[in-house]
C-alpha positions as CSV (number, residue, x, y, z in Angstrom):
1,M,0.5,0.3,0.1
2,K,1.2,3.7,-1.0
3,K,2.0,5.5,2.2
4,T,0.5,9.3,2.1
5,L,0.9,12.5,3.9
6,P,-1.7,13.9,6.0
7,L,-3.2,16.4,4.2
8,L,-2.4,18.8,7.1
9,L,1.4,18.0,6.7
10,L,0.9,18.6,2.8
11,F,-0.5,21.7,3.2
12,S,1.8,22.9,6.3
13,L,4.7,22.0,3.8
14,S,3.5,24.1,0.7
15,L,3.2,27.2,3.0
16,T,7.3,27.5,3.1
17,L,6.5,29.3,-0.1
18,P,5.0,32.8,-0.8
19,L,1.7,32.3,-2.3
20,K,2.5,34.7,-4.6
21,S,5.5,33.0,-6.1
22,Q,3.8,29.4,-5.6
23,G,2.7,28.9,-9.6
24,D,5.6,29.9,-10.9
25,Y,7.8,27.9,-8.9
26,E,5.5,24.9,-9.8
27,A,6.0,25.8,-13.4
28,K,9.5,25.9,-13.2
29,L,9.8,22.6,-11.1
30,L,7.5,20.6,-13.4
31,K,9.6,21.8,-16.7
32,Q,12.8,20.4,-15.3
33,F,11.2,17.1,-13.8
34,H,10.1,16.6,-17.2
35,T,13.8,16.6,-18.6
36,I,14.5,13.9,-16.5
37,N,14.4,10.9,-18.7
38,S,15.4,7.3,-19.1
39,Q,16.5,7.8,-22.8
40,D,19.5,10.2,-21.5
41,M,19.9,8.2,-18.2
42,M,20.5,4.8,-20.1
43,S,22.8,6.4,-22.3
44,W,25.2,7.9,-19.5
45,L,25.2,4.0,-17.9
46,E,25.9,2.6,-21.0
47,K,29.2,5.5,-20.9
48,L,30.0,5.0,-17.4
49,C,29.8,0.9,-18.1
50,S,32.0,1.5,-21.5
51,P,35.5,-0.3,-21.8
52,E,37.4,2.8,-21.5
53,F,36.7,2.9,-17.8
54,N,37.3,-0.9,-17.3
55,G,35.5,-1.0,-14.3
56,R,36.2,1.8,-12.9
57,L,38.7,0.2,-10.2
58,T,39.4,2.9,-7.7
59,G,43.3,4.3,-8.2
60,T,43.6,3.6,-11.6
61,P,44.1,5.9,-14.5
62,E,40.0,4.9,-15.7
63,F,38.7,5.7,-12.6
64,L,40.5,9.0,-12.4
65,K,39.2,9.4,-16.1
66,V,35.3,8.4,-15.0
67,A,36.0,11.1,-12.6
68,D,36.7,13.7,-15.1
69,W,33.4,12.6,-17.2
70,V,31.2,13.5,-14.2
71,A,32.9,16.6,-13.7
72,G,32.4,17.7,-17.0
73,N,28.8,17.0,-17.2
74,L,28.5,19.1,-13.8
75,K,30.3,21.9,-15.3
76,E,27.8,22.4,-18.1
77,W,25.0,21.7,-16.1
78,G,25.9,24.6,-14.1
79,V,26.8,22.6,-11.0
80,K,29.7,24.5,-9.2
81,P,32.7,22.8,-8.0
82,A,32.8,22.3,-4.5
83,G,36.2,20.1,-3.9
84,D,39.9,20.9,-3.9
85,N,41.6,24.4,-4.6
86,G,38.4,25.3,-6.5
87,S,37.8,22.1,-8.7
88,Y,35.6,19.5,-8.6
89,F,37.6,17.0,-6.9
90,Q,38.4,15.7,-3.1
91,K,41.7,14.0,-3.8
92,F,43.3,11.4,-2.1
93,D,46.4,8.8,-2.9
94,F,45.1,4.9,-3.2
95,P,47.4,2.0,-4.0
96,Y,45.1,-0.8,-6.3
97,T,45.8,-4.1,-7.3
98,V,45.4,-5.4,-10.8
99,V,44.2,-9.1,-11.1
100,N,46.1,-10.2,-14.4
101,D,44.1,-13.6,-15.4
102,P,41.3,-15.6,-13.1
103,G,44.1,-17.7,-11.5
104,S,42.8,-21.0,-10.3
105,L,41.7,-22.9,-7.5
106,T,42.3,-27.1,-6.9
107,L,40.7,-29.6,-4.9
108,N,43.5,-32.2,-4.0
109,L,42.0,-35.6,-3.0
110,T,44.8,-38.0,-2.2
111,Q,44.1,-41.6,-2.6
112,T,45.2,-45.0,-0.5
113,D,47.6,-45.6,-3.2
114,G,49.1,-42.2,-3.1
115,S,48.0,-40.8,-5.9
116,V,45.9,-37.7,-6.3
117,I,42.8,-36.6,-8.1
118,R,42.6,-33.2,-8.9
119,K,39.3,-31.2,-9.0
120,N,39.4,-27.7,-10.9
121,Y,36.7,-25.4,-10.5
122,T,35.0,-22.5,-13.1
123,Y,35.4,-19.0,-13.0
124,P,33.3,-17.0,-12.0
125,E,30.5,-19.8,-11.9
126,E,32.3,-21.5,-8.9
127,Y,35.5,-19.3,-7.8
128,F,36.4,-15.9,-7.9
129,P,39.7,-14.2,-7.8
130,G,41.2,-12.3,-4.6
131,M,41.1,-8.6,-6.2
132,N,43.5,-7.9,-3.6
133,S,45.3,-10.7,-3.4
134,G,49.0,-11.3,-3.0
135,S,50.6,-13.0,-6.5
136,G,51.6,-16.7,-6.2
137,E,50.4,-20.4,-5.5
138,I,49.6,-22.0,-2.3
139,T,48.4,-25.8,-1.5
140,S,47.5,-26.7,2.0
141,D,45.1,-27.8,4.0
142,V,41.8,-25.9,4.8
143,V,40.9,-24.9,8.1
144,F,37.1,-23.7,9.2
145,V,37.6,-20.7,10.7
146,G,33.9,-19.6,11.0
147,F,33.6,-15.5,10.9
148,G,37.6,-15.0,11.2
149,V,36.7,-12.7,14.2
150,T,38.6,-12.5,17.2
151,A,37.2,-10.3,19.5
152,P,38.8,-10.5,23.1
153,E,36.7,-7.6,24.4
154,L,33.0,-9.6,23.3
155,N,34.7,-13.0,24.7
156,Y,34.8,-14.5,21.0
157,D,37.5,-15.7,18.7
158,D,37.5,-18.2,15.8
159,Y,41.0,-18.9,16.1
160,K,40.8,-20.1,19.6
161,G,42.9,-23.4,19.9
162,I,43.1,-23.9,16.1
163,D,46.5,-24.0,14.5
164,V,46.6,-21.8,10.7
165,K,50.0,-21.2,10.4
166,G,50.9,-22.1,6.8
167,K,47.4,-23.2,6.2
168,I,44.3,-21.8,4.2
169,V,41.7,-20.6,6.1
170,L,38.0,-20.7,5.3
171,M,35.3,-18.3,6.5
172,N,32.1,-16.5,6.2
173,R,31.0,-12.9,5.4
174,D,29.7,-11.0,8.4
175,V,29.8,-11.6,12.2
176,P,27.7,-13.9,14.7
177,Y,25.6,-11.2,16.2
178,T,22.7,-10.8,13.6
179,D,21.0,-8.1,14.6
180,P,21.6,-4.6,13.4
181,R,18.9,-2.7,14.8
182,N,20.6,-3.5,18.6
183,P,22.8,-0.9,19.7
184,E,24.6,-3.8,20.9
185,Y,25.4,-4.2,16.9
186,K,27.5,-1.7,17.1
187,K,30.3,-3.3,18.8
188,W,30.7,-5.9,16.1
189,V,30.7,-3.5,13.1
190,G,34.4,-3.5,12.6
191,Y,34.8,-7.0,12.5
192,C,32.4,-7.0,9.7
193,Y,34.8,-5.8,7.0
194,H,36.4,-7.9,4.9
195,Q,39.8,-5.9,5.4
196,Y,39.8,-7.1,8.7
197,K,39.1,-10.6,8.2
198,L,42.1,-10.9,6.1
199,Q,44.6,-9.1,8.3
200,N,43.1,-10.8,11.2
201,A,44.0,-14.2,8.9
202,V,47.8,-13.0,8.2
203,K,47.9,-12.1,12.3
204,H,47.3,-16.0,12.7
205,G,49.9,-17.1,10.3
206,A,47.4,-18.3,7.4
207,A,49.3,-18.3,4.1
208,G,45.6,-18.4,2.1
209,M,41.9,-17.7,2.6
210,L,39.2,-18.9,1.0
211,Y,36.0,-16.5,1.4
212,I,32.6,-18.3,1.5
213,E,30.2,-17.0,-1.5
214,G,33.0,-16.0,-4.1
215,N,31.5,-12.7,-5.6
216,L,32.6,-11.1,-2.6
217,S,36.5,-11.6,-3.2
218,N,36.7,-7.8,-4.0
219,P,38.9,-4.6,-3.8
220,N,38.4,-3.9,-0.2
221,I,40.0,-7.2,0.9
222,S,43.3,-5.5,2.3
223,Y,46.3,-6.7,0.3
224,D,49.1,-8.3,1.9
225,P,51.4,-9.9,-0.3
226,S,51.8,-13.1,2.0
227,I,48.4,-14.2,1.6
228,I,46.7,-16.0,-1.4
229,V,42.9,-15.0,-1.8
230,C,39.9,-16.6,-3.5
231,G,36.3,-16.5,-3.1
232,I,34.1,-19.6,-3.3
233,G,30.8,-20.6,-4.4
234,P,28.2,-23.1,-3.5
235,Q,29.9,-26.3,-5.5
236,P,33.8,-25.7,-3.6
237,L,32.0,-25.4,-0.4
238,A,30.1,-28.3,-0.9
239,D,33.0,-30.6,-1.6
240,I,34.8,-29.5,1.5
241,F,32.1,-30.6,3.5
242,A,31.5,-33.6,1.8
243,G,32.0,-36.7,4.3
244,L,31.7,-34.4,7.4
245,K,28.2,-35.1,8.6
246,T,27.2,-31.2,8.8
247,T,27.5,-28.3,6.7
248,N,28.5,-24.7,7.0
249,K,24.7,-23.5,7.4
250,E,24.7,-25.8,10.5
251,I,27.8,-24.7,11.7
252,I,26.9,-21.0,11.4
253,E,23.6,-21.5,12.8
254,K,25.2,-23.4,16.0
255,I,27.2,-20.2,16.4
256,I,25.3,-17.7,16.1
257,K,22.5,-19.7,18.5
258,T,25.5,-20.0,21.2
259,M,28.1,-17.3,20.4
260,K,30.6,-19.9,20.7
261,P,32.9,-20.6,17.9
262,G,33.0,-24.3,16.1
263,S,36.2,-24.0,14.1
264,F,38.0,-27.5,12.8
265,N,40.6,-28.7,10.3
266,T,38.3,-30.0,7.0
267,G,41.0,-32.5,6.0
268,K,40.4,-31.2,2.6
269,N,43.8,-30.5,0.7
270,F,43.2,-27.2,-2.0
271,T,45.6,-25.0,-4.5
272,I,45.3,-21.4,-5.1
273,K,47.0,-19.6,-7.9
274,A,46.5,-15.6,-8.4
275,N,48.5,-13.5,-10.7
276,T,48.4,-10.0,-9.5
277,T,50.4,-6.6,-10.1
278,R,50.5,-3.9,-7.0
279,H,50.6,-0.2,-7.8
280,P,51.3,1.6,-5.2
281,E,51.4,4.6,-7.1
282,G,47.6,4.7,-7.2
283,K,45.7,8.4,-7.3
284,A,41.9,8.5,-6.4
285,C,39.6,11.2,-5.6
286,S,35.5,12.0,-5.4
287,V,34.1,14.3,-7.2
288,V,32.0,17.3,-5.4
289,G,29.5,19.5,-7.0
290,M,27.1,22.2,-5.4
291,I,24.5,24.3,-6.0
292,E,25.1,27.1,-3.7
293,G,22.2,28.2,-1.7
294,S,20.8,32.0,-2.3
295,D,19.8,32.6,1.1
296,P,22.7,34.7,3.1
297,V,22.2,32.8,6.2
298,L,20.7,29.1,5.3
299,K,23.2,29.1,2.1
300,N,25.6,27.9,5.3
301,E,23.5,24.8,5.4
302,V,23.8,22.1,3.1
303,I,22.1,19.1,2.0
304,I,24.7,16.1,0.9
305,I,23.4,13.5,-1.8
306,G,26.0,10.7,-2.6
307,G,26.8,7.4,-3.7
308,H,29.9,5.4,-4.9
309,L,31.5,5.9,-8.3
310,D,33.8,3.4,-8.3
311,A,33.4,-0.3,-9.3
312,V,35.2,-3.5,-8.6
313,G,37.4,-3.3,-12.1
314,N,38.6,-6.3,-13.8
315,A,39.4,-9.8,-12.4
316,G,40.0,-11.7,-15.9
317,K,36.5,-10.4,-16.8
318,V,35.7,-6.7,-16.4
319,V,32.9,-6.0,-13.9
320,N,30.8,-2.8,-15.0
321,G,29.1,-1.9,-12.2
322,A,25.7,-0.9,-13.9
323,L,23.6,-1.6,-10.8
324,D,26.7,-1.4,-8.3
325,N,26.7,1.7,-8.5
326,G,26.4,3.0,-11.9
327,S,22.2,3.0,-10.9
328,G,22.9,5.1,-8.0
329,I,25.4,7.5,-9.8
330,I,23.2,8.3,-12.7
331,D,20.2,8.8,-10.4
332,I,22.0,11.7,-8.7
333,M,23.6,12.9,-12.2
334,G,19.8,13.2,-13.4
335,A,18.8,15.3,-10.3
336,A,21.9,17.5,-10.3
337,R,21.3,18.5,-14.0
338,A,17.1,19.4,-13.4
339,M,18.3,21.2,-10.2
340,G,21.1,23.1,-11.8
341,Q,18.9,23.9,-14.8
342,S,15.6,24.6,-13.1
343,G,15.9,28.4,-12.3
344,I,14.8,27.7,-9.0
345,Q,16.9,29.9,-6.6
346,L,17.4,27.4,-3.6
347,K,17.7,28.8,-0.3
348,R,20.3,26.2,1.0
349,S,22.8,24.4,-0.6
350,V,23.0,21.3,-2.1
351,M,25.8,18.9,-2.7
352,F,26.2,16.3,-5.1
353,L,28.9,13.6,-3.8
354,F,30.7,10.9,-6.2
355,L,32.2,9.0,-4.1
356,G,35.6,7.2,-4.8
357,G,36.8,4.0,-2.8
358,E,33.6,2.3,-1.3
359,E,34.4,-0.8,-2.7
360,T,38.0,-0.7,-1.7
361,G,37.3,0.1,1.8
362,L,34.4,3.0,2.5
363,I,37.6,5.6,1.6
364,G,36.0,8.2,0.0
365,S,33.1,8.9,2.9
366,K,36.0,8.2,5.7
367,F,37.9,10.8,3.8
368,Y,34.6,13.3,3.3
369,V,34.3,13.0,7.2
370,D,37.5,13.5,8.1
371,N,37.9,16.6,5.7
372,P,34.4,18.1,5.8
373,I,33.8,20.6,3.0
374,F,30.9,22.1,5.0
375,P,30.4,21.7,8.9
376,K,29.0,18.6,10.1
377,V,26.5,20.8,12.6
378,K,25.5,22.8,9.4
379,T,24.2,19.3,7.0
380,I,20.9,18.8,7.1
381,T,21.4,15.3,6.2
382,Y,23.6,12.9,4.0
383,I,21.4,10.9,1.5
384,N,23.6,7.8,0.2
385,L,22.2,5.6,-3.0
386,D,23.5,2.2,-3.4
387,M,22.4,-0.1,-6.2
388,V,19.2,2.0,-7.0
389,G,17.8,0.6,-9.9
390,N,16.2,-2.6,-9.8
391,G,12.2,-3.2,-8.8
392,T,9.3,-1.3,-9.1
393,G,8.9,0.4,-5.8
394,L,10.6,3.0,-3.9
395,A,12.0,2.9,-0.5
396,V,13.5,5.5,1.9
397,N,15.3,4.7,5.6
398,T,16.5,6.7,7.9
399,G,16.9,6.9,12.0
400,S,13.8,7.8,14.2
401,P,15.2,10.9,15.6
402,Y,14.8,12.6,12.1
403,K,12.1,10.8,10.5
404,E,10.4,13.8,9.9
405,L,13.0,14.3,6.6
406,L,11.1,11.4,5.2
407,S,8.0,13.7,4.2
408,Y,9.6,15.3,1.4
409,F,10.3,12.3,-0.4
410,V,6.7,10.6,0.2
411,K,5.4,14.0,-0.5
412,A,7.4,13.6,-4.2
413,D,6.2,10.5,-4.9
414,S,2.3,11.2,-3.7
415,M,2.4,14.1,-5.9
416,Y,4.3,13.5,-9.0
417,I,5.8,9.7,-9.0
418,H,2.9,7.3,-8.0
419,R,5.1,4.7,-7.0
420,T,4.3,2.6,-4.4
421,I,6.9,3.5,-1.2
422,Q,8.0,2.0,1.8
423,T,9.9,4.7,4.7
424,S,11.3,3.2,7.6
425,A,13.0,4.8,10.8
426,P,13.2,2.2,13.1
427,V,16.4,3.0,14.5
428,P,17.0,4.6,18.0
429,G,19.7,6.9,18.3
430,S,22.1,8.0,15.9
431,Y,23.6,4.9,14.2
432,Y,21.6,3.4,11.0
433,G,23.5,2.1,7.5
434,R,25.0,-1.2,6.5
435,P,27.9,-1.8,7.5
436,R,29.7,-2.0,4.2
437,S,28.0,0.7,2.7
438,D,29.0,4.4,2.6
439,E,25.9,5.7,4.6
440,V,27.3,3.9,7.8
441,V,30.7,6.1,8.1
442,F,28.2,9.3,7.8
443,S,26.0,7.7,10.6
444,M,28.7,7.1,12.6
445,A,30.6,9.8,12.4
446,G,27.3,11.6,13.8
447,Y,25.7,12.8,10.6
448,R,22.1,12.5,10.2
449,T,22.0,10.2,7.8
450,M,19.6,8.7,5.1
451,S,19.2,6.2,2.3
452,I,17.5,5.9,-0.5
453,G,16.5,2.3,-2.6
454,T,14.0,0.3,-4.6
455,T,11.7,-2.8,-3.7
456,D,10.4,-5.5,-5.7
457,W,13.4,-6.7,-7.2
458,Y,12.7,-8.6,-10.5
459,K,15.8,-8.7,-12.5
460,K,18.7,-11.0,-11.8
461,V,21.7,-9.7,-9.7
462,Y,25.3,-9.9,-10.6
463,Y,26.7,-8.7,-7.6
464,H,30.3,-8.2,-8.3
465,L,30.3,-10.5,-11.4
466,P,31.0,-10.1,-14.8
467,G,27.1,-9.5,-15.7
468,D,26.1,-6.4,-14.3
469,N,26.1,-4.5,-17.2
470,P,23.5,-1.5,-18.2
471,D,20.6,-4.8,-19.6
472,A,20.8,-5.6,-15.4
473,V,19.0,-2.4,-14.2
474,T,15.3,-1.4,-14.4
475,I,15.7,2.2,-16.3
476,D,12.0,3.2,-15.5
477,I,12.6,3.1,-11.8
478,M,15.8,5.0,-11.9
479,E,13.9,7.7,-13.5
480,D,11.1,8.2,-11.0
481,V,14.3,7.5,-8.4
482,S,16.0,10.7,-9.9
483,K,12.7,12.6,-10.1
484,M,11.6,11.8,-6.4
485,I,15.1,13.5,-5.8
486,Y,15.0,16.3,-7.4
487,V,11.7,17.5,-6.1
488,A,12.4,16.4,-2.5
489,L,15.8,17.8,-2.1
490,T,14.4,21.3,-4.6
491,N,11.8,21.5,-1.2
492,M,13.5,20.3,1.5
493,A,16.5,23.4,0.3
494,N,13.6,26.0,0.2
495,D,11.6,24.8,3.4
496,T,12.7,27.8,5.7
497,S,10.7,25.6,8.6
498,L,13.3,22.9,8.5
499,S,15.5,22.9,11.8
500,L,18.9,21.6,12.4
501,K,17.8,20.9,15.6
């Protein structure tokens, strides 16, 4: 069921503009509203996913090239630079790793007569090369280490009593604490990160790492030349557990229920080969554009809308990142062009933030909160878009203390879009967001944080896999997301009754 605002609230929002100018405001708003169209957005998405950008891996020359392309569009649309030294860029150094070929993954089955039967797995269906792996080859026994977490302050250690020196560790994503809405979850967030899991494996002496769910061996695995990394899908996992009278699923469920690790030596032997090249000279940036407010006081307040520009690059086959996160970027671009060309003077400033380094560890968002362009106390909200291009419905989420911000999006949908919209503000306090997305960085830094998504996904999702191409998105929902953003941000920027308190 579509959620709508009470008539009284709609009426009160409409009174934030002088009545004599409402007709002109509405006409300008609608004129640009209709310029946001799926044809332009699809052409931008195809450009974003073109071979010249080679999967947009942060740190690479191709990433800097796509950043230039986004900045050029902002300049053409009248969106001013807000980055370093009057540029569109907030720059940072970032080393990167190139995967030269997919490498290989092999199960070695030693027979009673001493001979070895080898089973080779296929890429990308059954395994995925570690995109920040060291280069080389490791053959060793596989040790299951649950979630790969050592958290003494939480009385939890997957490595306790198990020797993994020189071995290949097998681990799951995430952590055994599974309720992100509980404030206790904050204590576990740092242990969710892929970077931490690899660093902890190295600390315990592991020489190889198999990460369950192969498409998660992505660039935000830390780089350490001493360890060879590979992600695995269902078939290699089933082969590891064959004959063990249990499954990964059963063990994980028991760990979650008891909060006690279940690590053990699987008795299986694997070979992982990786062919990578490290580039310590990598350069990266976020792209920052702004429409400056016209009110002498309110222009010092800012609404930030952002998403990550990078994707996961090329691991033998390019991963174009159309849904993740070309969709969010193009949604923001559509709104930025409309706002830049609408002729409506905004009272508050609006910033468009195209973040680098999300896939490599939330680097761009961390850099921004450490080097803010506007003070946090003057930021109305940070709104994040990530994978917003599949499905038929709209979704807007935030934390409960600032749930009034949802009303601008509900109003935009009810008046102009007419899609089913879900809103959520369930989390008490300031914490809100997924542990591996940019929104959580802003939230945990104390920003009022929101996210926009879509519901009722119906297209196949190629998450961090070859196949995440423009035909994997739902372009008409992207058009409507962009239109909703345009209307909501324009109204939010001009609402004089909106308070930072």
